[in-house]
C-alpha positions as CSV (number, residue, x, y, z in Angstrom):
1,X,-2.1,8.3,-15.5
2,X,-1.2,4.9,-16.9
3,X,-3.5,2.4,-18.4
4,X,-3.8,-1.2,-17.0
5,X,-4.5,-4.2,-19.2
6,X,-7.9,-5.5,-17.8
7,X,-7.6,-9.1,-18.6
8,X,-4.0,-9.4,-17.3
9,X,-4.9,-7.7,-14.0
10,X,-8.1,-9.5,-13.4
11,X,-6.6,-12.9,-14.2
12,X,-3.6,-12.5,-12.0
13,X,-4.9,-10.3,-9.2
14,X,-8.3,-12.0,-9.1
15,X,-11.4,-10.8,-7.5
16,X,-11.9,-10.1,-3.8
17,X,-15.4,-10.6,-2.6
18,X,-15.3,-9.1,0.9
19,X,-17.6,-6.1,1.6
20,X,-16.4,-3.0,3.3
21,X,-15.7,-3.3,7.0
22,X,-16.1,-0.4,9.3
23,X,-14.4,0.3,12.6
24,X,-16.1,1.2,15.9
25,X,-15.2,4.1,18.2
26,X,-12.2,3.4,20.4
27,X,-10.4,4.7,23.4
28,X,-8.0,7.6,22.7
29,X,-4.3,6.7,22.0
30,X,-1.4,9.1,22.4
31,X,1.3,9.5,19.8
32,X,3.9,6.8,20.3
33,X,1.9,4.8,22.8
34,X,0.9,1.2,22.0
35,X,-2.4,1.0,20.2
36,X,-5.3,-0.5,22.2
37,X,-7.4,-0.5,19.0
38,X,-6.7,0.1,15.4
39,X,-8.2,0.0,11.9
40,X,-6.5,-1.2,8.8
41,X,-7.7,0.9,5.8
42,X,-7.1,-1.3,2.8
43,X,-7.3,0.2,-0.7
44,X,-7.4,-2.3,-3.6
45,X,-5.8,-2.1,-7.0
46,X,-7.3,-1.7,-10.5
47,X,-9.8,-4.4,-11.4
48,X,-10.2,-5.9,-8.0
49,X,-13.7,-6.2,-6.8
50,X,-14.9,-4.1,-3.8
51,X,-13.5,-5.6,-0.7
52,X,-10.0,-6.5,0.7
53,X,-7.2,-6.4,-1.8
54,X,-5.5,-9.7,-2.4
55,X,-2.2,-7.9,-2.0
56,X,-2.8,-7.6,1.7
57,X,-4.9,-10.7,2.7
58,X,-2.1,-12.7,4.2
59,X,-0.4,-9.7,5.7
60,X,-3.6,-8.6,7.4
61,X,-4.2,-12.0,8.9
62,X,-0.8,-11.9,10.5
63,X,-1.2,-8.4,11.8
64,X,-4.5,-9.2,13.5
65,X,-3.1,-12.4,14.9
66,X,-0.2,-10.5,16.6
67,X,-2.0,-7.3,17.6
68,X,-5.4,-7.5,19.3
69,X,-8.1,-4.8,18.9
70,X,-8.0,-4.6,15.1
71,X,-10.6,-4.1,12.5
72,X,-10.5,-3.6,8.7
73,X,-12.1,-1.0,6.4
74,X,-12.0,-1.5,2.7
75,X,-11.9,1.8,0.9
76,X,-15.0,2.3,-1.3
77,X,-14.2,3.4,-4.9
78,X,-14.5,2.0,-8.4
79,X,-10.9,1.0,-8.9
80,X,-11.6,1.4,-12.6
81,X,-9.2,1.3,-15.5
82,X,-9.4,5.1,-16.0
83,X,-7.1,5.4,-12.9
84,X,-9.4,8.0,-11.3
85,X,-8.7,7.3,-7.6
86,X,-10.0,10.6,-6.2
87,X,-13.0,8.9,-4.6
88,X,-10.7,6.6,-2.8
89,X,-8.5,9.4,-1.5
90,X,-11.6,11.2,-0.2
91,X,-12.9,8.1,1.5
92,X,-9.6,7.4,3.2
93,X,-9.4,11.0,4.5
94,X,-13.0,11.0,5.7
95,X,-12.7,7.7,7.4
96,X,-9.6,8.8,9.4
97,X,-11.0,12.2,10.3
98,X,-14.2,10.6,11.5
99,X,-12.4,9.1,14.5
100,X,-8.9,10.2,15.4
101,X,-9.1,8.5,18.8
102,X,-7.9,5.2,17.4
103,X,-4.9,4.0,15.4
104,X,-4.7,3.4,11.7
105,X,-2.6,1.4,9.3
106,X,-3.1,2.6,5.6
107,X,-2.5,0.1,2.8
108,X,-2.6,0.5,-0.9
109,X,-1.9,-1.7,-3.9
110,X,-1.2,-0.1,-7.3
111,X,-3.9,2.4,-8.0
112,X,-4.8,2.0,-4.3
113,X,-1.3,3.0,-3.4
114,X,-1.6,6.2,-5.5
115,X,-4.9,7.0,-3.7
116,X,-3.2,6.5,-0.4
117,X,-0.2,8.7,-1.2
118,X,-2.6,11.4,-2.3
119,X,-4.4,11.2,1.0
120,X,-1.3,11.9,3.0
121,X,-1.1,15.7,2.6
122,X,-4.8,15.9,3.5
123,X,-4.3,14.1,6.9
124,X,-2.9,16.7,9.3
125,X,-2.9,17.3,13.1
126,X,-4.7,14.6,15.0
127,X,-5.4,12.6,11.8
128,X,-1.7,12.5,11.0
129,X,-0.9,11.3,14.5
130,X,-3.6,8.7,14.3
131,X,-2.0,7.0,11.3
132,X,0.8,4.8,12.7
133,X,2.0,3.3,9.5
134,X,1.5,3.1,5.7
135,X,2.3,0.1,3.5
136,X,2.4,0.6,-0.3
137,X,2.9,-2.1,-2.9
138,X,3.4,-1.6,-6.6
139,X,3.1,2.2,-6.1
140,X,2.9,4.2,-9.4
141,X,3.9,7.3,-7.4
142,X,7.1,5.7,-6.1
143,X,9.7,8.5,-5.9
144,X,13.5,7.8,-6.2
145,X,15.7,8.4,-3.2
146,X,13.2,8.1,-0.3
147,X,14.3,6.3,2.8
148,X,11.0,4.4,2.8
149,X,11.7,2.8,-0.5
150,X,12.5,-1.0,-0.2
151,X,12.4,-4.1,-2.3
152,X,10.4,-7.1,-1.2
153,X,13.4,-8.3,0.9
154,X,13.8,-5.0,2.7
155,X,16.8,-4.1,0.5
156,X,17.6,-1.0,-1.4
157,X,17.6,-2.3,-5.0
158,X,14.5,-0.2,-5.8
159,X,15.4,2.8,-3.6
160,X,16.5,5.0,-6.5
161,X,13.9,4.2,-9.2
162,X,10.7,6.0,-10.1
163,X,7.2,4.8,-10.6
164,X,5.2,5.2,-13.8
165,X,3.3,8.3,-12.6
166,X,6.0,9.8,-10.3
167,X,6.8,12.7,-12.6
168,X,3.3,14.1,-12.2
169,X,3.1,13.8,-8.4
170,X,4.5,15.4,-5.3
171,X,4.9,11.9,-3.9
172,X,5.1,11.0,-0.3
173,X,5.4,14.1,1.9
174,X,8.6,14.3,3.9
175,X,6.9,14.1,7.3
176,X,5.3,10.7,6.2
177,X,8.5,9.0,5.1
178,X,9.4,7.6,8.5
179,X,6.1,5.8,8.9
180,X,5.8,4.5,5.4
181,X,7.0,1.3,3.7
182,X,7.0,1.6,-0.1
183,X,7.6,-1.9,-1.4
184,X,8.6,-2.4,-5.0
185,X,9.6,-5.9,-6.2
186,X,12.7,-6.6,-8.2
187,X,13.5,-10.2,-9.2
188,X,16.9,-11.5,-9.9
189,X,17.0,-14.1,-12.6
190,X,20.1,-16.1,-13.4
191,X,20.2,-16.6,-17.2
192,X,22.7,-18.3,-19.4
193,X,24.6,-15.1,-19.9
194,X,24.2,-13.0,-16.7
195,X,22.1,-12.1,-13.7
196,X,19.1,-10.3,-15.0
197,X,17.2,-7.8,-12.9
198,X,13.5,-7.6,-13.7
199,X,11.3,-5.1,-11.9
200,X,7.7,-4.1,-11.4
201,X,7.2,-1.6,-14.2
202,X,4.5,0.3,-12.3
203,X,6.8,1.3,-9.4
204,X,10.2,0.8,-11.2
205,X,10.4,2.1,-14.7
206,X,14.1,1.5,-14.8
207,X,13.8,-2.3,-14.7
208,X,10.3,-2.9,-16.0
209,X,7.7,-1.4,-18.3
210,X,4.1,-1.3,-17.3
211,X,2.4,-4.3,-15.8
212,X,5.1,-6.9,-15.5
213,X,4.7,-10.3,-13.7
214,X,6.4,-8.7,-10.7
215,X,3.5,-6.2,-10.3
216,X,1.2,-9.1,-9.9
217,X,3.4,-11.1,-7.6
218,X,2.7,-9.3,-4.3
219,X,-0.3,-11.3,-3.1
220,X,1.6,-14.5,-3.2
221,X,5.1,-13.2,-2.4
222,X,6.0,-14.4,1.1
223,X,8.8,-11.8,1.6
224,X,6.4,-9.0,0.9
225,X,3.7,-10.3,3.2
226,X,6.2,-10.9,6.0
227,X,7.9,-7.5,5.6
228,X,4.6,-5.6,5.6
229,X,3.2,-7.5,8.5
230,X,6.3,-7.0,10.7
231,X,6.4,-3.3,9.8
232,X,2.7,-2.8,10.8
233,X,3.1,-4.8,14.0
234,X,6.1,-2.7,15.1
235,X,4.2,0.5,14.5
236,X,1.1,-0.6,16.5
237,X,2.9,-2.0,19.5
């Protein structure tokens, strides 16, 4: 997989200090019914300390304010620069399978997005039904052409681009597309000569290369936070 620049990521993404949160048992919920309880499984990006990813802090606050009965679980894994996210994938799968009588929202930022995508094919039956929505930001496994691909304004400017590791991955399974939001930022800059499109090089190799400023923009990007929160809320209610 791709290599991140440690200082750039740590400086811009910062450190999250929250410890893992666990969810308690909950009353069963049927597919499509409003969730009486739910857990947000948050998987952080490379270089972020164990805890909640800064990419979802504001989003999660809004979700929990609008939908009662929620808790958060922070995926446990190294989030190291070697990009080995297999431990995260296993942790996500184990956590959902441990209690399929509650609802889940899966979230992943960068390497955490890759771990989340890789968990999808392993969540079947009751576990698949328990996951109501998935929110990915800066996804290196972003595959061109999927209906779940949006830019940070909900538009289609990043629908037909590929992430930096898309070629080596099966990507989001077809049965997961309808409950996934794969957000990839593209910024439009008016220059002296023309309108310049600059993208997150991790999820959009057409308009960016590697870790661009757009890849580090998600935590403080109001459209991203609003889009993700509204999507999760709609899936839980």
